[in-house]
C-alpha positions in Angstrom: 10.6 -9.8 -12.3 13.4 -10.2 -9.8 12.9 -9.3 -6.2 15.3 -6.3 -6.3 13.3 -4.8 -9.2 10.0 -5.4 -7.3 11.4 -3.6 -4.3 12.6 -0.7 -6.4 9.2 -0.4 -8.0 7.5 -0.6 -4.6 9.4 2.3 -3.4 9.1 4.3 -6.6 5.3 3.9 -6.5 4.8 4.4 -2.8 7.4 7.1 -2.2 7.2 9.1 -5.5 4.3 8.2 -7.9 1.4 8.0 -5.5 2.3 10.9 -3.2 2.9 12.9 -6.4 -0.6 12.1 -7.6 -2.4 12.7 -4.3 -3.0 16.4 -4.4 -4.3 16.5 -8.0 -6.6 13.5 -7.3 -7.9 14.8 -4.0 -6.9 11.6 -2.3 -7.4 11.4 1.5 -3.7 10.5 2.1 -0.4 11.8 0.7 2.5 10.4 2.8 4.5 7.5 1.5 3.9 5.3 4.7 0.2 5.8 4.3 0.3 4.3 0.8 2.4 1.4 2.1 -0.1 0.8 5.0 -3.0 0.8 2.6 -1.4 -1.6 0.2 -0.1 -4.0 2.8 -3.3 -4.0 4.9 -5.4 -4.7 1.8 -3.0 -7.4 0.8 -3.5 -9.3 4.0 -7.1 -8.3 4.7 -6.2 -6.8 8.0 -3.5 -4.9 9.9 -0.3 -6.0 8.1 1.8 -6.2 11.3 -0.6 -8.8 12.6 0.6 -11.0 9.8 4.3 -10.0 9.5 6.3 -9.3 12.6 9.6 -8.4 11.0 10.6 -4.9 10.0 10.9 -3.5 7.5 7.8 -5.2 6.1 8.8 -5.3 2.5 11.8 -7.4 3.3 9.7 -10.0 5.1 7.1 -10.3 2.3 7.4 -13.4 0.2 8.1 -12.6 -3.5 4.4 -13.4 -4.3 3.2 -11.1 -1.6 5.6 -8.3 -2.8 4.4 -8.8 -6.3 0.7 -8.5 -5.2 1.5 -5.4 -3.2 3.2 -3.8 -6.2 0.3 -4.8 -8.4 -2.1 -3.1 -6.0 0.0 0.1 -6.0 0.0 0.0 -9.8 -3.8 -0.3 -9.8 -4.1 2.7 -7.5 -1.7 4.7 -9.7 -3.8 3.8 -12.8 -7.0 4.8 -10.9 -8.4 1.3 -11.4 -8.5 0.8 -7.6 -10.5 3.1 -5.3 -7.9 4.5 -2.9 -10.6 6.0 -0.7 -12.3 2.6 -0.3 -8.9 0.9 0.3 -8.0 3.5 2.9 -11.4 3.2 4.6 -10.9 -0.6 4.9 -7.4 -0.2 6.3 -8.6 2.4 8.9 -11.5 0.2 9.8 -9.3 -2.8 10.5 -7.2 -0.5 12.7 -10.3 0.8 14.6 -9.6 4.4 13.3 -12.9 5.1 11.6 -15.6 7.1 13.4 -18.7 5.0 13.7 
């Protein structure tokens, strides 16, 4: 898949599909930037901006990284990845979980 198509799918999943699913699934997040944070943090295994300084992040990702981020978003949309677990990891890396 070419990069432009990956970018379109990234935005379709994180801006439309996942936020649209959030209420019916009872997910802990519903805003597009939260889904992007969760996917990117879990892609890198830490806070994404510790790994990528450029903004916007999706443009700075390698094609392989973008493909992996899209794949994770697809897994969330298919309910094959546990969004609550992924969100908890992301928040933990950011020091935002109550201990």
